[in-house]
N, CA, C, O and the ligand as a Tripos MOL2 file, in Angstrom:
@<TRIPOS>MOLECULE
protein
  309   307    78     0     0
PROTEIN
NO_CHARGES

@<TRIPOS>ATOM
      1 N           2.5190  -18.1390   -9.6300 N.3       1 MET1
      2 CA          2.5600  -18.2580   -8.1850 C.3       1 MET1
      3 C           3.7980  -19.0810   -7.7960 C.2       1 MET1
      4 O           4.0550  -20.1400   -8.3680 O.2       1 MET1
      5 N           4.5430  -18.5900   -6.8370 N.am      2 VAL2
      6 CA          5.6960  -19.3070   -6.2930 C.3       2 VAL2
      7 C           5.1400  -20.3100   -5.3240 C.2       2 VAL2
      8 O           4.3190  -19.9520   -4.4790 O.2       2 VAL2
      9 N           5.5710  -21.6020   -5.4160 N.am      3 THR3
     10 CA          4.9530  -22.6160   -4.5610 C.3       3 THR3
     11 C           5.9140  -23.1390   -3.4850 C.2       3 THR3
     12 O           5.6770  -22.9130   -2.2990 O.2       3 THR3
     13 N           7.0130  -23.8470   -3.8810 N.am      4 GLU4
     14 CA          7.9090  -24.4180   -2.8870 C.3       4 GLU4
     15 C           9.1390  -23.5390   -2.7690 C.2       4 GLU4
     16 O           9.8810  -23.3940   -3.7410 O.2       4 GLU4
     17 N           9.3760  -22.9530   -1.6140 N.am      5 ILE5
     18 CA         10.5530  -22.1110   -1.4040 C.3       5 ILE5
     19 C          11.2690  -22.5930   -0.1580 C.2       5 ILE5
     20 O          10.6520  -22.8930    0.8640 O.2       5 ILE5
     21 N          12.5970  -22.6610   -0.2690 N.am      6 GLU6
     22 CA         13.4280  -23.0130    0.8830 C.3       6 GLU6
     23 C          13.9880  -21.7060    1.4750 C.2       6 GLU6
     24 O          14.3390  -20.7850    0.7370 O.2       6 GLU6
     25 N          14.0620  -21.6410    2.7610 N.am      7 CYS7
     26 CA         14.5780  -20.4660    3.4640 C.3       7 CYS7
     27 C          16.0490  -20.2490    3.1040 C.2       7 CYS7
     28 O          16.8660  -21.1630    3.2150 O.2       7 CYS7
     29 N          16.3780  -19.0200    2.6700 N.am      8 SER8
     30 CA         17.7730  -18.7090    2.3000 C.3       8 SER8
     31 C          18.6500  -18.5270    3.5560 C.2       8 SER8
     32 O          19.8740  -18.4460    3.4550 O.2       8 SER8
     33 N          18.0290  -18.4650    4.7070 N.am      9 ASN9
     34 CA         18.7910  -18.3270    5.9850 C.3       9 ASN9
     35 C          19.1210  -19.6640    6.6150 C.2       9 ASN9
     36 O          20.2470  -19.8670    7.0700 O.2       9 ASN9
     37 N          18.1500  -20.5970    6.6520 N.am     10 CYS10
     38 CA         18.3740  -21.8430    7.4070 C.3      10 CYS10
     39 C          17.9860  -23.0860    6.6070 C.2      10 CYS10
     40 O          18.2160  -24.2020    7.0720 O.2      10 CYS10
     41 N          17.3940  -22.9200    5.3950 N.am     11 GLY11
     42 CA         17.0120  -24.0920    4.5850 C.3      11 GLY11
     43 C          15.6390  -24.6700    4.9840 C.2      11 GLY11
     44 O          15.2150  -25.6840    4.4290 O.2      11 GLY11
     45 N          14.9630  -24.0480    5.9160 N.am     12 GLY12
     46 CA         13.6640  -24.5330    6.3800 C.3      12 GLY12
     47 C          12.5540  -24.3120    5.3450 C.2      12 GLY12
     48 O          12.7900  -23.6830    4.3140 O.2      12 GLY12
     49 N          11.3570  -24.8200    5.6110 N.am     13 LYS13
     50 CA         10.2340  -24.6920    4.6760 C.3      13 LYS13
     51 C           9.5860  -23.3170    4.8400 C.2      13 LYS13
     52 O           9.2740  -22.8910    5.9520 O.2      13 LYS13
     53 N           9.3830  -22.6120    3.6790 N.am     14 MET14
     54 CA          8.7000  -21.3270    3.7140 C.3      14 MET14
     55 C           7.2210  -21.5130    3.4770 C.2      14 MET14
     56 O           6.8230  -22.1590    2.5080 O.2      14 MET14
     57 N           6.3830  -20.9460    4.3690 N.am     15 LEU15
     58 CA          4.9520  -21.0540    4.2500 C.3      15 LEU15
     59 C           4.3690  -19.7920    3.6270 C.2      15 LEU15
     60 O           4.7290  -18.6800    4.0140 O.2      15 LEU15
     61 N           3.4560  -19.9660    2.6490 N.am     16 ARG16
     62 CA          2.8900  -18.8370    1.9560 C.3      16 ARG16
     63 C           1.9080  -18.0950    2.8320 C.2      16 ARG16
     64 O           1.1700  -18.6990    3.6100 O.2      16 ARG16
     65 N           1.9010  -16.7660    2.7000 N.am     17 GLY17
     66 CA          0.9030  -15.9290    3.4380 C.3      17 GLY17
     67 C           0.8740  -14.5660    2.7860 C.2      17 GLY17
     68 O           1.3050  -14.3940    1.6460 O.2      17 GLY17
     69 N           0.3660  -13.6090    3.5190 N.am     18 PHE18
     70 CA          0.3400  -12.2560    2.9760 C.3      18 PHE18
     71 C           0.2960  -11.2670    4.1250 C.2      18 PHE18
     72 O          -0.0020  -11.6450    5.2580 O.2      18 PHE18
     73 N           0.5900  -10.0000    3.8440 N.am     19 ILE19
     74 CA          0.5310   -8.9290    4.8380 C.3      19 ILE19
     75 C          -0.7030   -8.0980    4.4900 C.2      19 ILE19
     76 O          -0.9300   -7.7690    3.3260 O.2      19 ILE19
     77 N          -1.4920   -7.7640    5.5020 N.am     20 PHE20
     78 CA         -2.6890   -6.9510    5.2130 C.3      20 PHE20
     79 C          -2.5940   -5.5720    5.8950 C.2      20 PHE20
     80 O          -1.8880   -5.3850    6.8870 O.2      20 PHE20
     81 N          -3.3220   -4.6460    5.3270 N.am     21 ASP21
     82 CA         -3.4750   -3.3190    5.9070 C.3      21 ASP21
     83 C          -4.8830   -3.1820    6.4680 C.2      21 ASP21
     84 O          -5.8380   -3.6790    5.8710 O.2      21 ASP21
     85 N          -5.0180   -2.5290    7.5820 N.am     22 ARG22
     86 CA         -6.3190   -2.1530    8.0430 C.3      22 ARG22
     87 C          -6.6940   -0.8020    7.4030 C.2      22 ARG22
     88 O          -6.0590    0.2200    7.6630 O.2      22 ARG22
     89 N          -7.7180   -0.8250    6.5790 N.am     23 GLY23
     90 CA         -8.1380    0.4380    5.9600 C.3      23 GLY23
     91 C          -9.2470    1.0760    6.7550 C.2      23 GLY23
     92 O          -9.3220    0.8890    7.9690 O.2      23 GLY23
     93 N         -10.0950    1.8110    6.1120 N.am     24 HIS24
     94 CA        -11.2080    2.4560    6.8010 C.3      24 HIS24
     95 C         -12.1590    1.4080    7.3740 C.2      24 HIS24
     96 O         -12.4240    0.4000    6.7190 O.2      24 HIS24
     97 N         -12.6610    1.6170    8.5450 N.am     25 TYR25
     98 CA        -13.6300    0.7590    9.1650 C.3      25 TYR25
     99 C         -13.1860   -0.6940    9.2700 C.2      25 TYR25
    100 O         -13.9990   -1.6030    9.1070 O.2      25 TYR25
    101 N         -11.8620   -0.9280    9.5490 N.am     26 GLU26
    102 CA        -11.2960   -2.2850    9.7240 C.3      26 GLU26
    103 C         -11.4500   -3.1350    8.4830 C.2      26 GLU26
    104 O         -11.4040   -4.3610    8.5840 O.2      26 GLU26
    105 N         -11.6330   -2.5320    7.3020 N.am     27 HIS27
    106 CA        -11.7050   -3.2960    6.0610 C.3      27 HIS27
    107 C         -10.2800   -3.7550    5.7080 C.2      27 HIS27
    108 O          -9.4030   -2.9250    5.4690 O.2      27 HIS27
    109 N         -10.0540   -5.0690    5.6770 N.am     28 LYS28
    110 CA         -8.7030   -5.5940    5.5090 C.3      28 LYS28
    111 C          -8.3880   -5.7960    4.0120 C.2      28 LYS28
    112 O          -9.2100   -6.3200    3.2600 O.2      28 LYS28
    113 N          -7.1930   -5.3730    3.6020 N.am     29 GLU29
    114 CA         -6.7430   -5.5120    2.2150 C.3      29 GLU29
    115 C          -5.3220   -6.0690    2.1640 C.2      29 GLU29
    116 O          -4.4890   -5.7440    3.0100 O.2      29 GLU29
    117 N          -5.0470   -6.9250    1.1470 N.am     30 GLN30
    118 CA         -3.6790   -7.4120    0.9530 C.3      30 GLN30
    119 C          -2.8110   -6.2590    0.4890 C.2      30 GLN30
    120 O          -3.2700   -5.4070   -0.2720 O.2      30 GLN30
    121 N          -1.5690   -6.2180    0.9340 N.am     31 GLN31
    122 CA         -0.6720   -5.1190    0.5080 C.3      31 GLN31
    123 C          -0.2810   -5.2740   -0.9630 C.2      31 GLN31
    124 O          -0.2880   -6.3730   -1.5180 O.2      31 GLN31
    125 N           0.0500   -4.1650   -1.5570 N.am     32 VAL32
    126 CA          0.3210   -4.0920   -2.9930 C.3      32 VAL32
    127 C           1.6420   -3.3910   -3.2030 C.2      32 VAL32
    128 O           1.9320   -2.3870   -2.5530 O.2      32 VAL32
    129 N           2.4800   -3.9430   -4.1530 N.am     33 TRP33
    130 CA          3.7190   -3.3080   -4.5210 C.3      33 TRP33
    131 C           3.4380   -2.3780   -5.7020 C.2      33 TRP33
    132 O           2.7910   -2.7970   -6.6620 O.2      33 TRP33
    133 N           3.8910   -1.1650   -5.6600 N.am     34 VAL34
    134 CA          3.6620   -0.1940   -6.7120 C.3      34 VAL34
    135 C           4.9800    0.2650   -7.2960 C.2      34 VAL34
    136 O           5.8910    0.6230   -6.5500 O.2      34 VAL34
    137 N           5.1050    0.2630   -8.6270 N.am     35 GLU35
    138 CA          6.3440    0.6450   -9.2880 C.3      35 GLU35
    139 C           6.6080    2.1530   -9.1590 C.2      35 GLU35
    140 O           5.6760    2.9560   -9.2050 O.2      35 GLU35
    141 N           7.8610    2.5220   -9.0010 N.am     36 GLY36
    142 CA          8.2590    3.9390   -9.0160 C.3      36 GLY36
    143 C           8.3770    4.5710   -7.6430 C.2      36 GLY36
    144 O           8.1560    3.9300   -6.6150 O.2      36 GLY36
    145 N           8.7240    5.8230   -7.6560 N.am     37 GLU37
    146 CA          8.8940    6.5700   -6.3910 C.3      37 GLU37
    147 C           7.5160    6.9900   -5.8640 C.2      37 GLU37
    148 O           6.6170    7.3010   -6.6450 O.2      37 GLU37
    149 N           7.3550    6.9970   -4.5190 N.am     38 PRO38
    150 CA          6.0840    7.4610   -3.9830 C.3      38 PRO38
    151 C           5.9460    8.9610   -4.1510 C.2      38 PRO38
    152 O           6.8800    9.7170   -3.8820 O.2      38 PRO38
    153 N           4.7670    9.3870   -4.6000 N.am     39 GLU39
    154 CA          4.4880   10.8060   -4.8360 C.3      39 GLU39
    155 C           3.2540   11.1370   -3.9930 C.2      39 GLU39
    156 O           2.1880   10.5570   -4.1950 O.2      39 GLU39
    157 N           3.3990   12.0580   -3.0620 N.am     40 ARG40
    158 CA          2.3030   12.3320   -2.1310 C.3      40 ARG40
    159 C           1.2320   13.2370   -2.7560 C.2      40 ARG40
    160 O           1.5090   14.1530   -3.5300 O.2      40 ARG40
    161 N          -0.0290   12.9120   -2.3630 N.am     41 SER41
    162 CA         -1.1370   13.7470   -2.7630 C.3      41 SER41
    163 C          -1.8390   14.2000   -1.5090 C.2      41 SER41
    164 O          -2.0590   13.4090   -0.5910 O.2      41 SER41
    165 N          -2.1930   15.4830   -1.4640 N.am     42 PHE42
    166 CA         -2.8740   16.0250   -0.2670 C.3      42 PHE42
    167 C          -4.1870   15.3070    0.0120 C.2      42 PHE42
    168 O          -4.5560   15.1300    1.1730 O.2      42 PHE42
    169 N          -4.8990   14.8910   -1.0320 N.am     43 TRP43
    170 CA         -6.2230   14.3160   -0.9000 C.3      43 TRP43
    171 C          -6.2290   12.8070   -0.6680 C.2      43 TRP43
    172 O          -7.1140   12.3220    0.0370 O.2      43 TRP43
    173 N          -5.2940   12.0440   -1.2180 N.am     44 SER44
    174 CA         -5.4050   10.5990   -1.1790 C.3      44 SER44
    175 C          -4.1540    9.8620   -0.6690 C.2      44 SER44
    176 O          -4.0120    8.6680   -0.9340 O.2      44 SER44
    177 N          -3.2380   10.5390    0.0590 N.am     45 GLY45
    178 CA         -2.0340    9.8750    0.5100 C.3      45 GLY45
    179 C          -1.0000    9.8370   -0.5990 C.2      45 GLY45
    180 O          -0.5270   10.8850   -1.0390 O.2      45 GLY45
    181 N          -0.6340    8.6230   -1.0680 N.am     46 VAL46
    182 CA          0.2920    8.5900   -2.2080 C.3      46 VAL46
    183 C          -0.4950    8.3040   -3.4700 C.2      46 VAL46
    184 O          -1.5110    7.6080   -3.4700 O.2      46 VAL46
    185 N           0.0360    8.8880   -4.5720 N.am     47 LYS47
    186 CA         -0.6500    8.7430   -5.8780 C.3      47 LYS47
    187 C          -0.3390    7.3560   -6.4440 C.2      47 LYS47
    188 O           0.8070    6.9110   -6.3930 O.2      47 LYS47
    189 N          -1.3660    6.6620   -6.9890 N.am     48 THR48
    190 CA         -1.1720    5.3360   -7.5870 C.3      48 THR48
    191 C          -1.7150    5.2560   -9.0120 C.2      48 THR48
    192 O          -1.5870    4.2140   -9.6550 O.2      48 THR48
    193 N          -2.3080    6.3140   -9.5120 N.am     49 ARG49
    194 CA         -2.9240    6.2870  -10.8350 C.3      49 ARG49
    195 C          -1.9220    5.9260  -11.9210 C.2      49 ARG49
    196 O          -0.8200    6.4750  -11.9540 O.2      49 ARG49
    197 N          -2.2950    5.0000  -12.8190 N.am     50 ASP50
    198 CA         -1.4990    4.5570  -13.9430 C.3      50 ASP50
    199 C          -0.1790    3.9170  -13.5670 C.2      50 ASP50
    200 O           0.7440    3.8700  -14.3800 O.2      50 ASP50
    201 N          -0.0780    3.4150  -12.3260 N.am     51 ARG51
    202 CA          1.1410    2.7130  -11.9120 C.3      51 ARG51
    203 C           0.9840    1.2240  -12.1070 C.2      51 ARG51
    204 O          -0.1210    0.6830  -12.0510 O.2      51 ARG51
    205 N           2.1300    0.5570  -12.3410 N.am     52 ASN52
    206 CA          2.2270   -0.8860  -12.4230 C.3      52 ASN52
    207 C           2.1500   -1.4320  -10.9660 C.2      52 ASN52
    208 O           2.9190   -0.9960  -10.1090 O.2      52 ASN52
    209 N           1.2410   -2.3650  -10.6950 N.am     53 ALA53
    210 CA          1.0630   -2.8100   -9.3050 C.3      53 ALA53
    211 C           0.8420   -4.3010   -9.2240 C.2      53 ALA53
    212 O           0.2060   -4.8990  -10.0920 O.2      53 ALA53
    213 N           1.3940   -4.9160   -8.1340 N.am     54 PHE54
    214 CA          1.2400   -6.3710   -7.9220 C.3      54 PHE54
    215 C           0.9140   -6.6390   -6.4720 C.2      54 PHE54
    216 O           1.4050   -5.9470   -5.5790 O.2      54 PHE54
    217 N           0.0630   -7.6710   -6.2270 N.am     55 SER55
    218 CA         -0.2160   -8.1080   -4.8800 C.3      55 SER55
    219 C           1.0510   -8.7010   -4.2610 C.2      55 SER55
    220 O           1.8160   -9.3860   -4.9400 O.2      55 SER55
    221 N           1.2670   -8.4370   -2.9780 N.am     56 VAL56
    222 CA          2.4850   -8.9020   -2.3170 C.3      56 VAL56
    223 C           2.1730  -10.2040   -1.5580 C.2      56 VAL56
    224 O           1.3330  -10.2200   -0.6590 O.2      56 VAL56
    225 N           2.8550  -11.2820   -1.9300 N.am     57 ASP57
    226 CA          2.8210  -12.5380   -1.1710 C.3      57 ASP57
    227 C           3.9760  -12.5830   -0.2240 C.2      57 ASP57
    228 O           5.0920  -12.2210   -0.5960 O.2      57 ASP57
    229 N           3.7470  -13.0130    0.9830 N.am     58 ALA58
    230 CA          4.8180  -13.0770    1.9970 C.3      58 ALA58
    231 C           5.0190  -14.5290    2.4290 C.2      58 ALA58
    232 O           4.0740  -15.2040    2.8360 O.2      58 ALA58
    233 N           6.2400  -14.9890    2.3350 N.am     59 TYR59
    234 CA          6.5590  -16.3810    2.7670 C.3      59 TYR59
    235 C           7.3210  -16.3030    4.0970 C.2      59 TYR59
    236 O           8.2720  -15.5340    4.2350 O.2      59 TYR59
    237 N           6.8850  -17.1130    5.0700 N.am     60 ARG60
    238 CA          7.4860  -17.1360    6.3870 C.3      60 ARG60
    239 C           8.1380  -18.4800    6.6440 C.2      60 ARG60
    240 O           7.5120  -19.5220    6.4510 O.2      60 ARG60
    241 N           9.4010  -18.4670    7.0800 N.am     61 CYS61
    242 CA         10.1100  -19.6920    7.4130 C.3      61 CYS61
    243 C           9.5450  -20.2890    8.6770 C.2      61 CYS61
    244 O           9.4510  -19.6160    9.7040 O.2      61 CYS61
    245 N           9.1560  -21.5930    8.6050 N.am     62 SER62
    246 CA          8.5480  -22.2290    9.7720 C.3      62 SER62
    247 C           9.6140  -22.5260   10.8410 C.2      62 SER62
    248 O           9.2640  -22.8440   11.9780 O.2      62 SER62
    249 N          10.8860  -22.4280   10.5000 N.am     63 ASP63
    250 CA         11.9510  -22.7430   11.4970 C.3      63 ASP63
    251 C          12.5320  -21.4740   12.1310 C.2      63 ASP63
    252 O          12.5870  -21.3760   13.3560 O.2      63 ASP63
    253 N          12.9720  -20.4910   11.3130 N.am     64 CYS64
    254 CA         13.6330  -19.3120   11.8890 C.3      64 CYS64
    255 C          12.8080  -18.0560   11.8420 C.2      64 CYS64
    256 O          13.1990  -17.0490   12.4320 O.2      64 CYS64
    257 N          11.6640  -18.0740   11.1530 N.am     65 GLY65
    258 CA         10.7740  -16.8910   11.1440 C.3      65 GLY65
    259 C          11.1090  -15.8830   10.0700 C.2      65 GLY65
    260 O          10.4220  -14.8650    9.9820 O.2      65 GLY65
    261 N          12.1490  -16.1040    9.2240 N.am     66 ARG66
    262 CA         12.4830  -15.1690    8.1680 C.3      66 ARG66
    263 C          11.3380  -14.9390    7.2540 C.2      66 ARG66
    264 O          10.5940  -15.8720    6.9500 O.2      66 ARG66
    265 N          11.1610  -13.6960    6.7900 N.am     67 LEU67
    266 CA         10.1060  -13.3390    5.8330 C.3      67 LEU67
    267 C          10.7380  -13.0000    4.4730 C.2      67 LEU67
    268 O          11.7580  -12.3130    4.4070 O.2      67 LEU67
    269 N          10.1130  -13.4970    3.3850 N.am     68 GLU68
    270 CA         10.5310  -13.1110    2.0220 C.3      68 GLU68
    271 C           9.2700  -12.7230    1.2750 C.2      68 GLU68
    272 O           8.2170  -13.3410    1.4330 O.2      68 GLU68
    273 N           9.3990  -11.6770    0.4510 N.am     69 PHE69
    274 CA          8.2430  -11.1710   -0.2870 C.3      69 PHE69
    275 C           8.3870  -11.4890   -1.7770 C.2      69 PHE69
    276 O           9.4790  -11.4130   -2.3410 O.2      69 PHE69
    277 N           7.2550  -11.8480   -2.4030 N.am     70 TYR70
    278 CA          7.2140  -12.1240   -3.8310 C.3      70 TYR70
    279 C           5.9600  -11.4790   -4.4120 C.2      70 TYR70
    280 O           4.9500  -11.3160   -3.7270 O.2      70 TYR70
    281 N           6.0470  -11.1150   -5.6930 N.am     71 THR71
    282 CA          4.8760  -10.5830   -6.3690 C.3      71 THR71
    283 C           4.6270  -11.3690   -7.6220 C.2      71 THR71
    284 O           5.5270  -11.5140   -8.4490 O.2      71 THR71
    285 N           3.4120  -11.8910   -7.7880 N.am     72 THR72
    286 CA          3.1160  -12.6990   -8.9840 C.3      72 THR72
    287 C           1.8410  -12.2140   -9.7100 C.2      72 THR72
    288 O           1.7760  -12.2740  -10.9380 O.2      72 THR72
    289 N           0.8510  -11.7450   -8.9780 N.am     73 GLU73
    290 CA         -0.4060  -11.3800   -9.6120 C.3      73 GLU73
    291 C          -0.5760   -9.8740   -9.6460 C.2      73 GLU73
    292 O          -0.4450   -9.1920   -8.6300 O.2      73 GLU73
    293 N          -0.8800   -9.3560  -10.8710 N.am     74 GLN74
    294 CA         -1.1060   -7.9420  -11.0360 C.3      74 GLN74
    295 C          -2.3140   -7.5020  -10.1980 C.2      74 GLN74
    296 O          -3.3080   -8.2220  -10.1140 O.2      74 GLN74
    297 N          -2.2270   -6.3540   -9.5990 N.am     75 ALA75
    298 CA         -3.2860   -5.8460   -8.7090 C.3      75 ALA75
    299 C          -3.9740   -4.6430   -9.3320 C.2      75 ALA75
    300 O          -3.3320   -3.8390  -10.0070 O.2      75 ALA75
    301 N          -5.2640   -4.5150   -9.1120 N.am     76 ASP76
    302 CA         -6.0120   -3.3150   -9.5220 C.3      76 ASP76
    303 C          -5.9150   -2.3380   -8.3760 C.2      76 ASP76
    304 O          -6.2320   -2.6610   -7.2320 O.2      76 ASP76
    305 N          -5.4740   -1.1440   -8.7000 N.am     77 ILE77
    306 CA         -5.3790   -0.0990   -7.6570 C.3      77 ILE77
    307 C          -6.0800    1.1690   -8.1190 C.2      77 ILE77
    308 O          -6.1110    2.1590   -7.3880 O.2      77 ILE77
    309 ZN         14.6650  -20.1420    8.0710 Zn       78 ZN78
@<TRIPOS>BOND
     1     1     2 1
     2     2     3 1
     3     3     4 2
     4     3     5 am
     5     5     6 1
     6     6     7 1
     7     7     8 2
     8     7     9 am
     9     9    10 1
    10    10    11 1
    11    11    12 2
    12    11    13 am
    13    13    14 1
    14    14    15 1
    15    15    16 2
    16    15    17 am
    17    17    18 1
    18    18    19 1
    19    19    20 2
    20    19    21 am
    21    21    22 1
    22    22    23 1
    23    23    24 2
    24    23    25 am
    25    25    26 1
    26    26    27 1
    27    27    28 2
    28    27    29 am
    29    29    30 1
    30    30    31 1
    31    31    32 2
    32    31    33 am
    33    33    34 1
    34    34    35 1
    35    35    36 2
    36    35    37 am
    37    37    38 1
    38    38    39 1
    39    39    40 2
    40    39    41 am
    41    41    42 1
    42    42    43 1
    43    43    44 2
    44    43    45 am
    45    45    46 1
    46    46    47 1
    47    47    48 2
    48    47    49 am
    49    49    50 1
    50    50    51 1
    51    51    52 2
    52    51    53 am
    53    53    54 1
    54    54    55 1
    55    55    56 2
    56    55    57 am
    57    57    58 1
    58    58    59 1
    59    59    60 2
    60    59    61 am
    61    61    62 1
    62    62    63 1
    63    63    64 2
    64    63    65 am
    65    65    66 1
    66    66    67 1
    67    67    68 2
    68    67    69 am
    69    69    70 1
    70    70    71 1
    71    71    72 2
    72    71    73 am
    73    73    74 1
    74    74    75 1
    75    75    76 2
    76    75    77 am
    77    77    78 1
    78    78    79 1
    79    79    80 2
    80    79    81 am
    81    81    82 1
    82    82    83 1
    83    83    84 2
    84    83    85 am
    85    85    86 1
    86    86    87 1
    87    87    88 2
    88    87    89 am
    89    89    90 1
    90    90    91 1
    91    91    92 2
    92    91    93 am
    93    93    94 1
    94    94    95 1
    95    95    96 2
    96    95    97 am
    97    97    98 1
    98    98    99 1
    99    99   100 2
   100    99   101 am
   101   101   102 1
   102   102   103 1
   103   103   104 2
   104   103   105 am
   105   105   106 1
   106   106   107 1
   107   107   108 2
   108   107   109 am
   109   109   110 1
   110   110   111 1
   111   111   112 2
   112   111   113 am
   113   113   114 1
   114   114   115 1
   115   115   116 2
   116   115   117 am
   117   117   118 1
   118   118   119 1
   119   119   120 2
   120   119   121 am
   121   121   122 1
   122   122   123 1
   123   123   124 2
   124   123   125 am
   125   125   126 1
   126   126   127 1
   127   127   128 2
   128   127   129 am
   129   129   130 1
   130   130   131 1
   131   131   132 2
   132   131   133 am
   133   133   134 1
   134   134   135 1
   135   135   136 2
   136   135   137 am
   137   137   138 1
   138   138   139 1
   139   139   140 2
   140   139   141 am
   141   141   142 1
   142   142   143 1
   143   143   144 2
   144   143   145 am
   145   145   146 1
   146   146   147 1
   147   147   148 2
   148   147   149 am
   149   149   150 1
   150   150   151 1
   151   151   152 2
   152   151   153 am
   153   153   154 1
   154   154   155 1
   155   155   156 2
   156   155   157 am
   157   157   158 1
   158   158   159 1
   159   159   160 2
   160   159   161 am
   161   161   162 1
   162   162   163 1
   163   163   164 2
   164   163   165 am
   165   165   166 1
   166   166   167 1
   167   167   168 2
   168   167   169 am
   169   169   170 1
   170   170   171 1
   171   171   172 2
   172   171   173 am
   173   173   174 1
   174   174   175 1
   175   175   176 2
   176   175   177 am
   177   177   178 1
   178   178   179 1
   179   179   180 2
   180   179   181 am
   181   181   182 1
   182   182   183 1
   183   183   184 2
   184   183   185 am
   185   185   186 1
   186   186   187 1
   187   187   188 2
   188   187   189 am
   189   189   190 1
   190   190   191 1
   191   191   192 2
   192   191   193 am
   193   193   194 1
   194   194   195 1
   195   195   196 2
   196   195   197 am
   197   197   198 1
   198   198   199 1
   199   199   200 2
   200   199   201 am
   201   201   202 1
   202   202   203 1
   203   203   204 2
   204   203   205 am
   205   205   206 1
   206   206   207 1
   207   207   208 2
   208   207   209 am
   209   209   210 1
   210   210   211 1
   211   211   212 2
   212   211   213 am
   213   213   214 1
   214   214   215 1
   215   215   216 2
   216   215   217 am
   217   217   218 1
   218   218   219 1
   219   219   220 2
   220   219   221 am
   221   221   222 1
   222   222   223 1
   223   223   224 2
   224   223   225 am
   225   225   226 1
   226   226   227 1
   227   227   228 2
   228   227   229 am
   229   229   230 1
   230   230   231 1
   231   231   232 2
   232   231   233 am
   233   233   234 1
   234   234   235 1
   235   235   236 2
   236   235   237 am
   237   237   238 1
   238   238   239 1
   239   239   240 2
   240   239   241 am
   241   241   242 1
   242   242   243 1
   243   243   244 2
   244   243   245 am
   245   245   246 1
   246   246   247 1
   247   247   248 2
   248   247   249 am
   249   249   250 1
   250   250   251 1
   251   251   252 2
   252   251   253 am
   253   253   254 1
   254   254   255 1
   255   255   256 2
   256   255   257 am
   257   257   258 1
   258   258   259 1
   259   259   260 2
   260   259   261 am
   261   261   262 1
   262   262   263 1
   263   263   264 2
   264   263   265 am
   265   265   266 1
   266   266   267 1
   267   267   268 2
   268   267   269 am
   269   269   270 1
   270   270   271 1
   271   271   272 2
   272   271   273 am
   273   273   274 1
   274   274   275 1
   275   275   276 2
   276   275   277 am
   277   277   278 1
   278   278   279 1
   279   279   280 2
   280   279   281 am
   281   281   282 1
   282   282   283 1
   283   283   284 2
   284   283   285 am
   285   285   286 1
   286   286   287 1
   287   287   288 2
   288   287   289 am
   289   289   290 1
   290   290   291 1
   291   291   292 2
   292   291   293 am
   293   293   294 1
   294   294   295 1
   295   295   296 2
   296   295   297 am
   297   297   298 1
   298   298   299 1
   299   299   300 2
   300   299   301 am
   301   301   302 1
   302   302   303 1
   303   303   304 2
   304   303   305 am
   305   305   306 1
   306   306   307 1
   307   307   308 2
@<TRIPOS>SUBSTRUCTURE
     1 MET1         2 RESIDUE 1 A MET
     2 VAL2         6 RESIDUE 1 A VAL
     3 THR3        10 RESIDUE 1 A THR
     4 GLU4        14 RESIDUE 1 A GLU
     5 ILE5        18 RESIDUE 1 A ILE
     6 GLU6        22 RESIDUE 1 A GLU
     7 CYS7        26 RESIDUE 1 A CYS
     8 SER8        30 RESIDUE 1 A SER
     9 ASN9        34 RESIDUE 1 A ASN
    10 CYS10       38 RESIDUE 1 A CYS
    11 GLY11       42 RESIDUE 1 A GLY
    12 GLY12       46 RESIDUE 1 A GLY
    13 LYS13       50 RESIDUE 1 A LYS
    14 MET14       54 RESIDUE 1 A MET
    15 LEU15       58 RESIDUE 1 A LEU
    16 ARG16       62 RESIDUE 1 A ARG
    17 GLY17       66 RESIDUE 1 A GLY
    18 PHE18       70 RESIDUE 1 A PHE
    19 ILE19       74 RESIDUE 1 A ILE
    20 PHE20       78 RESIDUE 1 A PHE
    21 ASP21       82 RESIDUE 1 A ASP
    22 ARG22       86 RESIDUE 1 A ARG
    23 GLY23       90 RESIDUE 1 A GLY
    24 HIS24       94 RESIDUE 1 A HIS
    25 TYR25       98 RESIDUE 1 A TYR
    26 GLU26      102 RESIDUE 1 A GLU
    27 HIS27      106 RESIDUE 1 A HIS
    28 LYS28      110 RESIDUE 1 A LYS
    29 GLU29      114 RESIDUE 1 A GLU
    30 GLN30      118 RESIDUE 1 A GLN
    31 GLN31      122 RESIDUE 1 A GLN
    32 VAL32      126 RESIDUE 1 A VAL
    33 TRP33      130 RESIDUE 1 A TRP
    34 VAL34      134 RESIDUE 1 A VAL
    35 GLU35      138 RESIDUE 1 A GLU
    36 GLY36      142 RESIDUE 1 A GLY
    37 GLU37      146 RESIDUE 1 A GLU
    38 PRO38      150 RESIDUE 1 A PRO
    39 GLU39      154 RESIDUE 1 A GLU
    40 ARG40      158 RESIDUE 1 A ARG
    41 SER41      162 RESIDUE 1 A SER
    42 PHE42      166 RESIDUE 1 A PHE
    43 TRP43      170 RESIDUE 1 A TRP
    44 SER44      174 RESIDUE 1 A SER
    45 GLY45      178 RESIDUE 1 A GLY
    46 VAL46      182 RESIDUE 1 A VAL
    47 LYS47      186 RESIDUE 1 A LYS
    48 THR48      190 RESIDUE 1 A THR
    49 ARG49      194 RESIDUE 1 A ARG
    50 ASP50      198 RESIDUE 1 A ASP
    51 ARG51      202 RESIDUE 1 A ARG
    52 ASN52      206 RESIDUE 1 A ASN
    53 ALA53      210 RESIDUE 1 A ALA
    54 PHE54      214 RESIDUE 1 A PHE
    55 SER55      218 RESIDUE 1 A SER
    56 VAL56      222 RESIDUE 1 A VAL
    57 ASP57      226 RESIDUE 1 A ASP
    58 ALA58      230 RESIDUE 1 A ALA
    59 TYR59      234 RESIDUE 1 A TYR
    60 ARG60      238 RESIDUE 1 A ARG
    61 CYS61      242 RESIDUE 1 A CYS
    62 SER62      246 RESIDUE 1 A SER
    63 ASP63      250 RESIDUE 1 A ASP
    64 CYS64      254 RESIDUE 1 A CYS
    65 GLY65      258 RESIDUE 1 A GLY
    66 ARG66      262 RESIDUE 1 A ARG
    67 LEU67      266 RESIDUE 1 A LEU
    68 GLU68      270 RESIDUE 1 A GLU
    69 PHE69      274 RESIDUE 1 A PHE
    70 TYR70      278 RESIDUE 1 A TYR
    71 THR71      282 RESIDUE 1 A THR
    72 THR72      286 RESIDUE 1 A THR
    73 GLU73      290 RESIDUE 1 A GLU
    74 GLN74      294 RESIDUE 1 A GLN
    75 ALA75      298 RESIDUE 1 A ALA
    76 ASP76      302 RESIDUE 1 A ASP
    77 ILE77      306 RESIDUE 1 A ILE
    78 ZN78       309 GROUP 0 **** ****
């Protein structure tokens, strides 16, 4: 896990957070980074089977609002 990050834009303190998706029935999920090119499936949107995937952590600068994304924990998809 990345803990202390300085903003590369203004040097301010970056606060840890995440971006979520609203899925079916307002079920909220953290976004996931998936390795490779997106390949569309008629039935399920984009294919994710057997792909390398990580949860996306988003850090927000408390001074200028800049967002930076990091991936540390492998995700089950
Ligand atoms: Zn900043």
